[in-house]
C-alpha positions as CSV (number, residue, x, y, z in Angstrom):
1,M,110.4,107.9,98.0
2,K,111.9,111.3,98.9
3,N,110.9,111.1,102.8
4,K,111.4,107.7,103.2
5,L,113.6,106.8,105.9
6,N,116.8,104.8,105.9
7,I,117.5,103.2,109.2
8,G,121.1,101.3,109.8
9,F,121.3,98.6,111.5
10,L,124.0,96.1,113.6
11,T,124.0,94.1,116.3
12,T,127.3,94.5,118.3
13,C,130.2,92.7,120.6
14,S,133.1,92.8,122.0
15,G,135.7,90.4,120.9
16,R,136.4,88.2,124.2
17,W,132.0,87.4,124.0
18,P,130.8,84.3,122.3
19,R,129.2,84.8,119.1
20,E,126.3,82.3,118.9
21,L,123.8,84.5,120.8
22,P,125.2,88.4,118.9
23,K,124.5,85.8,115.9
24,E,120.8,85.2,116.6
25,R,119.9,88.4,117.7
26,D,121.7,89.6,114.4
27,A,119.1,87.6,112.9
28,E,115.9,88.4,115.0
29,Y,116.3,91.6,115.5
30,G,117.3,92.6,111.7
31,T,114.2,90.6,110.8
32,W,111.5,92.2,112.7
33,L,113.0,95.9,112.0
34,A,112.2,95.5,108.4
35,E,108.7,93.7,108.7
36,E,107.6,96.4,110.8
37,F,108.5,98.9,108.6
38,P,107.9,98.6,105.1
39,Q,107.5,102.5,104.6
40,A,111.6,102.4,105.7
41,Q,114.9,101.2,104.2
42,V,116.9,98.7,106.5
43,V,120.8,98.9,105.9
44,R,121.9,95.8,107.6
45,A,125.5,95.8,108.6
46,G,125.7,92.4,107.2
47,Q,127.7,90.9,110.4
48,V,127.9,90.9,113.7
49,V,130.2,94.1,114.3
50,C,133.1,94.2,117.0
51,D,135.3,96.9,117.4
52,K,137.3,95.8,114.0
53,D,133.8,95.9,111.7
54,T,133.3,99.3,112.7
55,L,134.5,101.2,109.7
56,E,133.1,99.1,107.3
57,A,129.1,99.5,108.5
58,A,129.9,103.0,109.4
59,E,130.9,103.6,105.7
60,K,127.7,101.5,104.6
61,F,125.3,103.5,106.7
62,R,126.7,107.0,105.2
63,Q,126.7,105.8,102.2
64,A,123.1,104.8,102.2
65,G,122.0,108.2,103.7
66,A,121.3,106.4,107.1
67,D,118.7,109.0,109.1
68,V,119.0,107.1,112.8
69,V,121.2,103.4,113.4
70,V,119.8,101.2,115.3
71,M,122.1,98.8,117.8
72,V,121.5,96.3,119.4
73,Y,123.5,94.8,121.8
74,G,124.5,91.2,121.2
75,A,126.8,90.7,123.7
76,F,128.7,93.4,125.9
77,T,130.1,95.9,123.6
78,G,132.9,98.8,124.8
79,D,132.7,102.3,124.0
80,D,134.4,102.2,120.6
81,V,131.9,101.4,118.5
82,A,128.7,103.5,119.4
83,A,131.4,106.2,119.5
84,F,133.3,105.7,116.2
85,L,129.0,105.1,114.7
86,A,128.1,108.7,116.2
87,E,130.5,110.6,115.2
88,M,131.4,109.1,111.3
89,V,127.8,108.2,110.3
90,G,126.4,111.4,112.3
91,V,123.2,110.3,113.2
92,P,121.1,109.8,116.5
93,L,121.9,106.1,117.8
94,I,118.8,103.8,119.1
95,L,120.6,101.6,121.6
96,W,118.6,98.9,122.5
97,A,120.1,96.5,125.4
98,P,118.2,92.6,125.3
99,Y,117.4,91.1,128.7
100,E,119.7,89.0,130.1
101,V,119.3,85.4,129.4
102,P,119.4,82.8,131.8
103,F,122.4,81.8,133.8
104,E,122.8,80.3,137.0
105,K,125.5,80.4,139.8
106,D,128.5,78.9,138.2
107,T,127.4,79.6,134.4
108,R,128.6,82.9,132.9
109,L,127.3,85.9,131.8
110,Y,126.1,85.8,128.0
111,A,125.8,89.3,127.0
112,N,125.6,91.9,129.7
113,A,123.6,93.7,127.5
114,L,122.5,96.5,130.1
115,C,125.9,97.4,131.7
116,A,127.4,98.0,127.8
117,M,124.1,99.9,126.7
118,T,124.6,102.3,130.3
119,M,128.2,102.9,129.6
120,N,127.8,103.3,125.9
121,A,124.8,106.0,126.6
122,A,127.4,107.8,129.0
123,A,129.9,108.0,126.4
124,L,127.8,109.4,123.9
125,H,126.5,111.6,126.0
126,R,130.3,112.9,127.1
127,L,130.6,113.6,123.3
128,G,127.5,115.8,122.5
129,A,125.7,112.7,120.5
130,A,122.3,112.1,120.0
131,C,121.2,108.6,121.4
132,H,117.7,107.3,123.0
133,T,118.2,103.6,125.1
134,V,115.7,100.5,124.9
135,Y,115.9,98.4,127.3
136,G,114.3,94.6,127.0
137,S,114.0,91.6,124.7
138,L,111.8,92.5,121.1
139,G,109.0,90.0,122.9
140,D,108.8,92.5,125.5
141,S,105.8,95.4,124.0
142,R,107.3,98.0,126.1
143,A,110.9,97.5,124.4
144,S,109.6,97.1,121.0
145,G,106.8,99.6,120.8
146,K,109.1,102.2,122.5
147,V,111.8,101.3,119.1
148,R,108.3,101.4,117.3
149,Q,107.8,105.1,118.2
150,L,111.4,105.9,117.6
151,I,111.2,105.0,114.3
152,L,107.8,106.6,113.5
153,A,108.8,110.0,115.1
154,Y,111.6,109.8,113.3
155,H,109.9,109.0,109.7
156,A,107.1,111.8,110.4
157,K,110.3,114.6,111.0
158,K,111.6,113.7,108.1
159,A,109.1,113.1,105.7
160,M,107.7,116.6,106.8
161,R,110.7,118.7,106.0
162,H,110.0,116.8,102.5
163,T,106.3,118.4,102.3
164,N,104.9,120.5,100.0
165,L,101.9,122.0,101.9
166,G,99.8,124.2,99.3
167,L,97.5,127.4,99.7
168,L,94.8,127.9,98.3
169,G,93.7,131.6,99.2
170,Y,94.2,132.6,102.4
171,R,91.9,132.4,105.3
172,P,88.4,133.3,105.6
173,T,87.2,136.8,107.1
174,A,87.8,137.6,110.5
175,F,89.5,134.3,111.2
176,Y,92.5,135.9,112.7
177,N,93.4,132.3,114.1
178,C,94.1,130.9,111.1
179,A,96.9,133.1,110.5
180,F,100.5,131.5,110.1
181,D,104.4,132.3,110.1
182,E,106.0,130.8,107.0
183,G,109.0,131.7,108.8
184,L,108.3,129.4,111.7
185,I,107.0,126.5,109.9
186,R,110.0,126.0,108.1
187,R,112.5,126.3,110.9
188,T,110.4,124.4,113.1
189,F,109.0,121.6,110.5
190,G,110.6,122.0,107.6
191,V,107.3,122.5,105.7
192,K,107.4,124.4,102.4
193,I,104.4,126.7,101.9
194,E,103.6,127.8,98.7
195,E,100.6,129.5,97.2
196,T,97.7,128.9,94.5
197,D,95.1,131.4,94.2
198,L,91.7,130.5,94.2
199,K,90.8,131.8,90.4
200,V,93.0,129.2,89.6
201,V,91.3,126.3,91.0
202,F,88.2,128.4,89.3
203,D,89.5,128.2,86.1
204,K,90.2,124.3,86.5
205,M,86.4,124.0,87.3
206,A,85.3,125.4,84.1
207,E,87.9,123.5,81.7
208,V,86.4,120.1,83.1
209,S,84.7,118.0,80.3
210,E,80.9,118.0,80.0
211,E,81.3,114.4,79.7
212,D,83.9,114.2,82.5
213,C,81.4,116.3,84.9
214,R,78.5,113.6,84.1
215,E,80.7,110.4,84.5
216,E,81.6,111.7,88.0
217,T,77.8,113.3,88.9
218,A,77.2,109.0,88.8
219,R,80.1,107.8,90.1
220,I,78.7,110.0,92.9
221,Q,74.8,109.3,92.9
222,D,75.8,105.4,92.9
223,A,77.8,105.7,95.8
224,Y,76.5,108.3,98.8
225,D,72.9,109.3,99.5
226,V,72.6,112.6,97.3
227,E,69.8,115.6,98.0
228,L,71.3,118.8,96.9
229,P,70.0,122.0,95.0
230,E,70.3,122.1,91.0
231,G,73.8,122.9,90.4
232,H,75.5,122.0,93.6
233,L,76.1,118.3,93.1
234,E,77.8,119.7,89.3
235,N,79.9,121.9,91.4
236,H,80.6,119.4,93.5
237,A,81.9,117.2,90.9
238,R,84.1,119.5,88.6
239,L,85.1,120.9,91.9
240,Y,86.4,117.3,93.7
241,L,88.1,116.5,89.4
242,A,89.6,120.4,89.5
243,L,91.2,120.2,92.8
244,K,92.6,116.8,92.1
245,E,94.5,118.1,89.1
246,V,95.8,121.2,90.6
247,M,97.2,119.4,93.6
248,K,99.5,116.9,91.0
249,Q,100.0,119.9,89.2
250,Q,101.6,121.8,91.6
251,G,103.8,119.2,93.5
252,Y,101.2,119.9,96.9
253,D,101.7,116.6,99.3
254,F,98.8,118.2,101.7
255,G,96.7,121.4,101.3
256,V,94.7,123.7,103.1
257,I,91.9,125.7,101.2
258,K,89.8,129.1,101.9
259,C,86.3,127.6,101.6
260,W,84.2,130.5,102.4
261,P,83.0,133.3,101.2
262,E,84.1,132.9,97.6
263,M,83.0,129.2,97.2
264,G,80.0,129.4,99.1
265,N,79.6,132.5,96.5
266,L,79.6,130.2,93.6
267,H,77.8,127.8,95.4
268,A,80.9,125.2,95.5
269,T,81.2,125.5,99.5
270,P,83.7,122.4,99.3
271,C,83.2,120.0,102.4
272,A,82.1,117.2,101.1
273,V,84.9,117.6,98.6
274,L,87.4,117.7,101.1
275,G,86.1,114.5,102.6
276,R,86.3,112.8,99.5
277,L,89.8,113.7,98.8
278,A,90.8,112.8,102.0
279,D,90.0,109.1,101.2
280,D,91.9,109.6,98.3
281,G,94.9,109.8,99.8
282,V,94.6,113.9,99.1
283,P,94.6,115.5,102.5
284,I,93.7,119.2,102.0
285,G,92.5,121.3,105.6
286,C,89.6,123.6,105.7
287,E,89.5,127.0,106.6
288,G,92.4,128.4,106.0
289,D,94.3,127.0,108.7
290,V,97.9,125.8,108.6
291,D,98.5,125.0,111.8
292,A,95.5,122.5,112.3
293,E,96.7,121.2,109.0
294,L,100.4,120.8,110.8
295,A,98.8,118.4,113.1
296,Q,96.9,116.6,110.2
297,I,100.2,116.1,108.3
298,A,101.9,114.5,111.8
299,Q,99.1,112.7,112.1
300,N,98.8,111.1,108.4
301,Y,102.5,110.3,108.2
302,L,102.7,108.6,111.9
303,T,99.2,106.4,110.9
304,G,98.8,106.8,107.2
305,L,94.8,107.1,107.7
306,P,92.8,109.6,107.2
307,T,92.1,112.4,109.7
308,F,88.8,115.1,110.6
309,I,89.6,118.5,111.3
310,T,87.3,119.7,113.5
311,D,85.3,122.3,115.9
312,M,84.9,121.6,119.7
313,I,80.9,122.7,119.9
314,N,79.6,121.1,122.9
315,I,81.0,118.7,126.6
316,D,78.0,116.2,128.2
317,E,79.5,116.5,131.9
318,E,77.5,113.6,132.7
319,K,78.9,111.1,130.1
320,N,82.7,113.2,130.2
321,T,82.2,113.7,126.9
322,M,83.7,116.4,124.2
323,A,81.3,117.3,120.7
324,F,83.3,117.7,118.0
325,W,81.6,118.7,114.8
326,H,82.4,120.4,111.4
327,C,80.2,121.3,108.3
328,G,80.8,117.7,106.8
329,N,84.3,117.1,105.9
330,A,85.2,114.3,107.2
331,A,86.6,110.9,105.0
332,P,83.2,109.3,104.0
333,S,85.7,106.2,105.2
334,L,86.0,107.3,108.9
335,A,81.5,107.4,109.1
336,N,80.2,105.1,111.6
337,P,78.0,102.3,109.4
338,K,75.3,101.9,112.0
339,Y,73.5,105.1,111.5
340,E,73.1,106.7,107.8
341,L,75.8,109.4,105.8
342,W,74.2,111.8,103.6
343,M,75.6,114.2,101.0
344,R,73.3,117.0,101.5
345,N,73.9,120.8,101.4
346,H,76.4,123.1,103.3
347,P,74.3,122.4,106.7
348,L,75.0,126.5,107.8
349,A,75.5,128.5,104.8
350,G,73.4,126.4,102.3
351,Q,76.1,127.0,99.7
352,G,77.4,123.6,98.7
353,S,77.8,120.1,99.4
354,A,78.3,118.5,102.9
355,F,77.9,115.1,104.7
356,W,76.0,114.6,107.3
357,G,76.5,111.9,109.7
358,A,77.9,110.4,112.4
359,L,81.5,108.8,113.0
360,K,82.8,105.4,113.7
361,P,83.6,104.7,117.4
362,G,86.9,104.0,118.4
363,A,90.3,105.2,119.9
364,V,91.0,108.9,118.4
365,T,94.0,110.7,119.4
366,I,93.1,114.7,119.1
367,A,96.1,117.2,118.0
368,R,96.9,121.3,116.7
369,F,100.0,122.5,116.6
370,C,99.6,126.0,118.3
371,N,101.5,129.0,117.6
372,L,101.4,130.7,121.2
373,G,104.3,133.4,121.9
374,G,106.3,133.4,118.7
375,E,107.1,129.6,119.4
376,Y,105.0,126.2,118.7
377,K,103.5,123.9,120.8
378,L,101.5,121.0,120.8
379,F,98.1,120.5,122.2
380,L,97.7,117.2,122.7
381,M,94.9,115.0,124.1
382,K,93.7,110.9,124.0
383,G,90.1,109.6,123.8
384,E,87.3,107.6,123.0
385,A,84.7,108.0,120.1
386,I,81.6,106.6,121.9
387,D,79.0,105.2,119.2
388,Q,76.2,108.0,119.1
389,D,74.5,109.4,116.2
390,R,75.0,112.8,114.9
391,Y,72.2,115.2,116.8
392,T,72.7,118.2,114.8
393,R,73.7,118.7,110.8
394,G,76.8,118.0,109.8
395,I,79.4,115.5,110.5
396,M,80.3,114.9,114.7
397,A,82.2,112.8,116.8
398,N,81.3,112.4,120.3
399,V,85.0,111.6,122.4
400,K,84.9,110.1,126.1
401,V,87.9,111.7,127.3
402,S,89.8,110.8,131.1
403,R,90.0,113.9,132.6
404,P,86.7,116.2,133.7
405,V,85.5,117.9,130.6
406,R,84.9,121.1,132.1
407,Q,87.9,121.9,133.2
408,V,89.3,120.2,129.7
409,I,87.8,123.0,127.9
410,E,88.8,125.5,130.6
411,Q,92.3,124.9,129.9
412,I,92.0,124.9,126.5
413,I,90.9,128.6,127.0
414,G,93.4,129.2,129.3
415,E,96.2,128.3,127.3
416,G,94.8,130.3,124.1
417,I,94.4,127.3,122.2
418,P,92.9,127.7,119.1
419,H,89.3,126.0,117.9
420,H,90.6,123.5,115.2
421,Y,91.5,120.2,116.1
422,S,92.7,117.1,113.5
423,L,91.4,114.0,114.9
424,V,92.9,110.6,114.2
425,W,90.9,107.0,114.7
426,A,94.3,105.9,116.3
427,D,96.6,106.0,119.6
428,V,99.2,107.5,118.8
429,A,100.0,110.3,121.3
430,E,103.1,108.8,122.2
431,E,104.3,109.1,119.1
432,L,103.1,112.8,118.6
433,K,105.5,113.4,121.8
434,Q,108.3,111.5,120.5
435,L,108.0,113.5,117.2
436,C,107.8,116.7,119.3
437,E,111.2,115.9,121.6
438,L,112.7,115.3,117.9
439,L,111.3,119.0,117.2
440,G,112.3,121.1,119.9
441,V,108.3,121.6,120.2
442,A,106.5,121.6,123.7
443,V,103.6,119.4,124.5
444,I,100.4,120.5,126.4
445,E,98.6,117.3,127.4
446,L,95.3,117.0,128.9
């Protein structure tokens, strides 16, 4: 895959240290890395690396196109190995020092990894080389969790730089906050943006054969509780098939669409279509909001899950919850099975198809990239979606947060954060913060 992360892996020690422990760590940590990140390619040095073996390992990593190198301390290692890898491979190093094995008064140290990591990190700092440090053995979730966060962040960073974002139309009328700076996005995230006019989508809808349209309509009626005005279900089927084809033909990995007023004028407002496409792995953000879509892209690369781009419409100070609602664009897989999920007309404009229902409970991460003063910042918040049915038409999730909700909305307004957010049903706040550190993007965390 074009965005597959290549991870170099080695275990190190200096020549005078025993090799039994380094060999054990090389097998254990290397296997864990390969199993934990199947979406990546792990390139192993193939032996415990001492100073004389560094050239061979560096060349192997360089030829494999390593994006990051994980260096586990089998035992004490001088500055030469880390420095040479940083210079010859030219990518960031994750220096991982497991805990010391038990020792007693009259026994020797078998690793001294913490000391070596501290020493090597200082040397790399002097050289201006990028590195991260991790202290703790594989069984300590603080250590393995930090490695996981780092690897996922590097994966997301690389994937974003290989992402083609399709702009289907521009932005809805008077939605100034959905305007975007393409050059700044390219410099900050590496995301490439191309445009396809909505007329191409409408023409593709007209090209869908009657047979394909009937088959798709039957699938929709079998899968969902559908009540739509005459012609709307056919428009849904045609638009669903057309958008899939346009995204594929244009080579778009993600998209954003100007979903009104033109689409509504043709009774094809796409809310439910976007929800179904999200479950199909074809994520398209609504209302032309590219900056909100950037958060959806990052969350998707970190989790592989569909996300929900939404407004925040209400708060409940007694329950300390925030109501996240949108017209009906959430992926059906996110629905709470306790409550009914309907496919109905657009809940406000009445000009298309939308899902009406409540979204499932669970941990959520709420995010949005914001262009504030000519530079990007990430708005970030964690919460817990609660088990609660919708209380208005459309699709919604009520999310309990830790800070008082009135303070939260006052700070959102005070910071100038726009009104769309992307929710993913996973706790990836630390991974997003790590990604922002790699990108040089500040974080506004509430």
